[in-house]
LUMLUM-377118 format. One record per residue (C-alpha): residue in one letter; y, x, z. Coordinates in Angstrom, 1 decimal. Layout:
% residues N
TIKE  aa      c2      c1      c3
TIKE   a       Y       X       Z
...
% end
This chain:
% residues 315
TIKE  aa      c2      c1      c3
TIKE   x     1.2    24.5   -10.9
TIKE   x    -0.9    25.4    -8.4
TIKE   x    -4.2    24.3    -7.5
TIKE   x    -3.7    22.1    -4.5
TIKE   x    -0.3    20.9    -6.0
TIKE   x    -2.2    19.7    -9.0
TIKE   x    -4.5    17.9    -6.9
TIKE   x    -1.8    15.9    -4.9
TIKE   x    -0.3    15.3    -8.5
TIKE   x    -3.4    14.0    -9.4
TIKE   x    -4.3    11.6    -6.4
TIKE   x    -0.7    10.6    -6.3
TIKE   x    -0.8     9.0    -9.8
TIKE   x    -3.8     7.0    -8.5
TIKE   x    -1.7     4.8    -7.2
TIKE   x     0.6     3.7   -10.1
TIKE   x    -2.8     3.9   -12.5
TIKE   x    -4.7     1.6   -10.2
TIKE   x    -1.0    -0.9   -10.5
TIKE   x    -1.3    -0.7   -13.9
TIKE   x    -4.8    -2.7   -13.5
TIKE   x    -2.5    -5.8   -11.8
TIKE   x    -2.3    -8.0   -14.9
TIKE   x    -5.8    -7.6   -15.8
TIKE   x    -7.0    -9.1   -12.2
TIKE   x    -3.9   -11.2   -12.0
TIKE   x    -4.8   -12.8   -15.4
TIKE   x    -8.5   -12.8   -15.3
TIKE   x    -9.5   -13.3   -11.9
TIKE   x    -6.5   -15.0    -9.5
TIKE   x    -4.9   -18.6    -9.9
TIKE   x    -1.8   -19.0   -12.1
TIKE   x     1.7   -19.1   -11.5
TIKE   x     1.5   -18.4    -8.0
TIKE   x     3.8   -14.9    -7.7
TIKE   x     4.9   -14.8    -4.7
TIKE   x     1.5   -16.0    -2.8
TIKE   x     0.1   -12.5    -4.9
TIKE   x     2.4   -10.5    -3.1
TIKE   x     1.8   -11.6     0.2
TIKE   x    -1.8   -11.4    -0.4
TIKE   x    -1.3    -7.7    -1.5
TIKE   x     0.9    -6.4     1.1
TIKE   x     0.6    -8.4     4.3
TIKE   x    -3.2    -7.8     4.6
TIKE   x    -3.0    -4.7     3.1
TIKE   x    -0.3    -3.3     6.0
TIKE   x    -2.1    -5.0     8.8
TIKE   x    -5.3    -3.1     7.8
TIKE   x    -3.4     0.1     7.5
TIKE   x    -1.7    -0.3    10.9
TIKE   x    -5.5    -1.1    12.7
TIKE   x    -6.3     2.2    11.0
TIKE   x    -3.7     4.3    12.0
TIKE   x    -3.1     2.6    16.0
TIKE   x     0.9     4.0    15.7
TIKE   x     4.2     1.9    15.9
TIKE   x     7.7     3.3    15.1
TIKE   x     9.6     4.3    17.8
TIKE   x    13.4     4.5    18.2
TIKE   x    15.6     4.8    15.0
TIKE   x    11.9     4.1    13.2
TIKE   x    11.8     0.6    13.8
TIKE   x    15.0     0.3    11.7
TIKE   x    14.3     2.6     9.2
TIKE   x    10.8     0.9     8.9
TIKE   x    12.5    -2.5     8.4
TIKE   x    14.6    -0.7     5.1
TIKE   x    11.9     0.7     3.8
TIKE   x     9.7    -2.2     3.9
TIKE   x    12.7    -4.5     2.4
TIKE   x    13.2    -1.9    -0.4
TIKE   x    10.0    -1.0    -1.2
TIKE   x     7.9    -4.2    -0.9
TIKE   x     9.7    -7.3     0.7
TIKE   x    12.6    -6.7    -2.1
TIKE   x    10.3    -5.1    -4.9
TIKE   x     7.4    -7.7    -5.2
TIKE   x     9.7   -10.8    -5.7
TIKE   x    11.7    -9.1    -7.7
TIKE   x     9.1    -7.4   -10.1
TIKE   x     7.3   -10.8   -10.3
TIKE   x    10.7   -12.6   -11.6
TIKE   x    11.2   -10.4   -13.8
TIKE   x     7.9   -10.5   -15.5
TIKE   x     7.9   -14.0   -15.8
TIKE   x    11.4   -14.3   -17.2
TIKE   x    11.3   -11.3   -19.7
TIKE   x     9.0   -11.3   -22.6
TIKE   x     7.4    -8.6   -24.8
TIKE   x     6.7    -5.9   -21.4
TIKE   x    11.1    -5.5   -21.0
TIKE   x    10.3    -5.4   -17.3
TIKE   x     7.8    -2.5   -18.1
TIKE   x    10.2    -0.7   -19.8
TIKE   x    13.5    -1.0   -16.9
TIKE   x    11.1     0.2   -14.5
TIKE   x     9.9     3.1   -16.3
TIKE   x    13.8     4.4   -16.1
TIKE   x    12.9     4.9   -12.0
TIKE   x    12.9     8.7   -12.5
TIKE   x    16.4     8.7   -13.8
TIKE   x    17.6     6.1   -11.1
TIKE   x    16.2     8.6    -8.5
TIKE   x    17.6    11.1    -9.9
TIKE   x    21.2     9.7    -9.7
TIKE   x    20.2     8.9    -6.2
TIKE   x    19.0    11.9    -5.3
TIKE   x    22.6    13.7    -6.2
TIKE   x    24.2    10.7    -4.1
TIKE   x    21.9    10.8    -1.1
TIKE   x    20.2    14.3    -0.9
TIKE   x    22.9    16.4    -2.2
TIKE   x    20.3    17.6    -5.5
TIKE   x    22.4    18.1    -8.7
TIKE   x    20.2    16.6   -11.7
TIKE   x    19.6    18.8   -14.8
TIKE   x    20.1    18.1   -18.2
TIKE   x    16.2    18.8   -18.6
TIKE   x    15.4    16.3   -16.2
TIKE   x    17.5    13.8   -17.6
TIKE   x    16.3    14.3   -21.0
TIKE   x    12.6    13.8   -19.4
TIKE   x    13.5    10.7   -17.8
TIKE   x    14.7     9.2   -21.2
TIKE   x    11.9    10.0   -23.3
TIKE   x     9.6     8.9   -21.0
TIKE   x    11.2     5.6   -20.7
TIKE   x    11.0     5.9   -24.8
TIKE   x     7.9     6.2   -24.5
TIKE   x     7.0     3.4   -22.7
TIKE   x     8.9     1.2   -24.7
TIKE   x     6.7     1.9   -27.9
TIKE   x     3.8     0.9   -25.9
TIKE   x     4.9    -2.1   -24.5
TIKE   x     8.3    -3.4   -26.3
TIKE   x     7.9    -6.1   -28.9
TIKE   x    10.7    -7.8   -30.8
TIKE   x    12.4   -10.1   -28.5
TIKE   x    15.4   -12.8   -29.0
TIKE   x    17.8   -13.8   -26.3
TIKE   x    17.7   -12.1   -23.3
TIKE   x    17.3   -13.9   -20.1
TIKE   x    20.3   -12.8   -18.0
TIKE   x    18.6   -13.2   -15.0
TIKE   x    15.6   -11.7   -15.9
TIKE   x    17.2    -8.4   -16.5
TIKE   x    18.9    -8.2   -13.6
TIKE   x    15.6    -8.7   -11.6
TIKE   x    14.2    -5.9   -13.6
TIKE   x    17.0    -3.8   -12.8
TIKE   x    17.3    -4.7    -9.4
TIKE   x    13.6    -4.3    -8.6
TIKE   x    13.8    -0.6   -10.1
TIKE   x    16.5     0.4    -8.6
TIKE   x    15.1    -1.0    -4.9
TIKE   x    12.1     0.8    -5.3
TIKE   x    14.1     4.1    -6.3
TIKE   x    16.4     3.5    -3.5
TIKE   x    13.3     3.6    -1.1
TIKE   x    11.5     6.2    -2.0
TIKE   x    14.8     8.6    -2.0
TIKE   x    15.5     7.4     1.8
TIKE   x    11.9     8.0     2.2
TIKE   x    12.9    11.6     1.1
TIKE   x    15.3    11.7     3.2
TIKE   x    14.2    10.8     6.5
TIKE   x    11.2    12.3     6.5
TIKE   x     8.4    11.1     8.8
TIKE   x     8.4    11.1    12.4
TIKE   x     6.0    13.1    15.0
TIKE   x     2.7    11.8    15.0
TIKE   x     3.2     9.4    12.2
TIKE   x     1.0    10.0     9.2
TIKE   x     0.9     8.3     5.4
TIKE   x    -1.3     5.6     6.6
TIKE   x     1.6     4.8     9.9
TIKE   x     4.3     5.0     7.0
TIKE   x     2.4     2.9     4.7
TIKE   x     1.4     0.1     7.0
TIKE   x     4.8    -0.1     8.5
TIKE   x     6.4    -0.6     5.1
TIKE   x     3.9    -3.1     3.9
TIKE   x     3.6    -5.3     7.0
TIKE   x     7.5    -5.6     7.1
TIKE   x     7.1    -6.6     3.5
TIKE   x     4.4    -8.9     3.7
TIKE   x     6.3   -10.7     6.7
TIKE   x     9.6   -10.7     4.7
TIKE   x     7.7   -12.5     1.5
TIKE   x     5.8   -14.9     3.6
TIKE   x     8.3   -17.3     3.9
TIKE   x     9.9   -17.1     0.4
TIKE   x     6.2   -17.6    -0.8
TIKE   x     5.6   -20.7     1.2
TIKE   x     9.1   -22.3     0.7
TIKE   x     9.2   -21.7    -3.7
TIKE   x     5.4   -22.3    -3.9
TIKE   x     4.0   -24.2    -1.5
TIKE   x     1.0   -24.4     0.8
TIKE   x    -1.8   -21.6    -0.6
TIKE   x    -4.1   -22.4    -3.6
TIKE   x    -7.8   -23.2    -3.2
TIKE   x    -9.3   -20.3    -3.4
TIKE   x   -13.0   -19.6    -5.3
TIKE   x   -14.9   -16.9    -5.2
TIKE   x   -13.9   -14.8    -8.4
TIKE   x   -10.0   -15.3    -6.8
TIKE   x   -11.1   -13.9    -3.6
TIKE   x   -13.0   -10.5    -5.3
TIKE   x    -9.4   -10.5    -7.6
TIKE   x    -6.9   -10.4    -4.0
TIKE   x    -9.6    -7.9    -1.8
TIKE   x    -9.2    -5.7    -5.2
TIKE   x    -5.6    -6.0    -5.1
TIKE   x    -5.2    -5.8    -1.4
TIKE   x    -7.6    -2.6    -0.6
TIKE   x    -7.7    -0.7    -3.7
TIKE   x    -4.1    -1.9    -5.6
TIKE   x    -2.3    -1.7    -2.1
TIKE   x    -3.5    -0.4     1.1
TIKE   x    -4.8     2.5    -1.1
TIKE   x    -2.5     3.0    -3.7
TIKE   x     0.5     2.6    -1.1
TIKE   x    -1.1     5.4     1.3
TIKE   x    -1.5     7.7    -1.8
TIKE   x     2.1     7.0    -3.0
TIKE   x     3.7     7.8     0.3
TIKE   x     1.7    10.7     1.0
TIKE   x     2.7    11.9    -2.9
TIKE   x     6.2    11.4    -1.9
TIKE   x     5.7    13.6     1.7
TIKE   x     4.0    16.4    -0.9
TIKE   x     6.3    16.6    -3.7
TIKE   x     9.7    15.8    -4.6
TIKE   x    10.9    12.1    -5.0
TIKE   x    11.9    12.6    -9.0
TIKE   x     8.4    14.0    -9.3
TIKE   x     6.7    11.0    -7.6
TIKE   x     8.8     8.5   -10.0
TIKE   x     7.3    10.1   -13.0
TIKE   x     4.5     9.4   -12.3
TIKE   x     5.5     5.5   -12.4
TIKE   x     5.2     5.5   -16.5
TIKE   x     1.2     5.9   -16.2
TIKE   x     1.3     1.8   -14.6
TIKE   x     2.1     0.4   -17.7
TIKE   x     0.1     2.7   -20.0
TIKE   x    -2.8     2.1   -18.0
TIKE   x    -2.2    -1.7   -18.0
TIKE   x    -1.9    -1.4   -22.2
TIKE   x    -5.6     0.8   -21.9
TIKE   x    -7.1    -1.9   -20.0
TIKE   x    -6.0    -4.3   -22.2
TIKE   x    -7.5    -2.6   -25.1
TIKE   x   -10.5    -1.6   -23.6
TIKE   x   -11.7    -5.3   -21.5
TIKE   x    -9.7    -8.0   -23.3
TIKE   x   -10.0    -6.4   -26.6
TIKE   x    -6.2    -6.0   -27.4
TIKE   x    -5.5    -3.7   -30.3
TIKE   x    -3.2    -0.5   -30.1
TIKE   x    -0.9     0.2   -32.8
TIKE   x    -0.2     3.8   -34.4
TIKE   x     3.0     3.5   -33.1
TIKE   x     1.8     2.5   -29.3
TIKE   x    -0.1     5.8   -29.3
TIKE   x     2.6     7.7   -30.1
TIKE   x     4.8     5.8   -27.2
TIKE   x     1.7     6.8   -24.8
TIKE   x     1.5    10.6   -26.1
TIKE   x     5.3    11.0   -25.5
TIKE   x     5.1     9.0   -22.3
TIKE   x     2.3    11.0   -21.1
TIKE   x     4.0    14.3   -21.9
TIKE   x     7.5    13.2   -19.9
TIKE   x     4.8    12.8   -17.0
TIKE   x     3.6    15.9   -16.8
TIKE   x     6.6    17.3   -17.7
TIKE   x     7.9    16.1   -14.8
TIKE   x     5.9    18.0   -12.8
TIKE   x     6.3    21.2   -14.7
TIKE   x    10.1    21.4   -14.6
TIKE   x    11.2    24.6   -13.0
TIKE   x    12.5    25.2    -9.3
TIKE   x     9.7    26.0    -7.4
TIKE   x     8.0    23.6    -5.0
TIKE   x    10.3    20.9    -6.3
TIKE   x    12.2    21.6    -9.9
TIKE   x    13.9    18.6   -10.7
TIKE   x    16.9    18.7    -9.2
TIKE   x    18.9    21.6    -7.8
TIKE   x    20.3    21.4    -4.5
TIKE   x    24.6    22.0    -4.1
TIKE   x    25.0    25.2    -2.5
TIKE   x    28.0    26.1    -0.2
TIKE   x    29.5    28.4    -3.1
TIKE   x    29.4    25.2    -5.4
TIKE   x    30.8    22.7    -2.8
TIKE   x    33.8    25.7    -2.7
TIKE   x    34.0    25.9    -6.6
TIKE   x    32.9    29.2    -7.0
TIKE   x    30.3    29.6    -9.8
TIKE   x    27.4    31.9    -8.1
TIKE   x    25.2    28.9    -7.5
TIKE   x    21.4    29.2    -7.0
TIKE   x    18.3    27.1    -7.5
TIKE   x    16.6    25.6    -4.9
TIKE   x    13.9    22.9    -3.8
TIKE   x    14.8    19.8    -2.5
TIKE   x    14.7    19.6     1.4
TIKE   x    10.7    19.6     2.3
TIKE   x     9.7    16.6     3.8
TIKE   x     7.6    16.5     7.0
TIKE   x     4.4    14.0     6.5
% end
């Protein structure tokens, strides 16, 4: 990879790394059993902060596009993710989330006319398998609602990522504005659900206030700014191949801060997932090598296809 793309990838990777600290912050700093309120406190303050910084509102079709992306990436994703985490044991929700690159490969074929390569599919499967070795434990009967929520949350964010790639960005709007629009919409969608399901906000002590401040600023405002910035400069699939860094970070933080042990099997899983994450950035095809765009010759049934990157996204 060129030095510039290495830097962009590294900065984008900070987003899932920061998300991987959420479990530690939630269990050690925040009041228990308030997942929707936590989602609200992550999304809405961060969105309003970014809007104040960007000072740009949507125009024309971007009013409904921002609404769709905000619902997919935040408003639906957060509640479904929390529901899955509460109902599925042994890190199964994280394993389902790690198949996001495979979802994006399929959605890119449908929405971006990009053909998935066998190498991309194998790399995605290895990433999910590696994450499974790290976080998955023996489980009994699976909760059907929890499995559905995990799959739906992964599909929701994957769809939002591909649509963000398809739509690009409006003139004059940078990553701060795009992230601010979506976080604000998502927070506004979560708010009534949180109050109906969980009641009035809990009383917060200083420790909880620090935890929510960290999640809103580092774990959401900065992280989603980096994430949407990365979507603008990498392919949708390359970005989602960074997602396995989140459960891997959670495992490392648990080992370092909570004294949790890491078994040899988990270490092997980490190596596989990290290797797949790197491979996801190195697949051939120039700037966006995970997939090949269908050429007009291929659409006409001819064999002389050409490799191409996905359509450039203007961010």
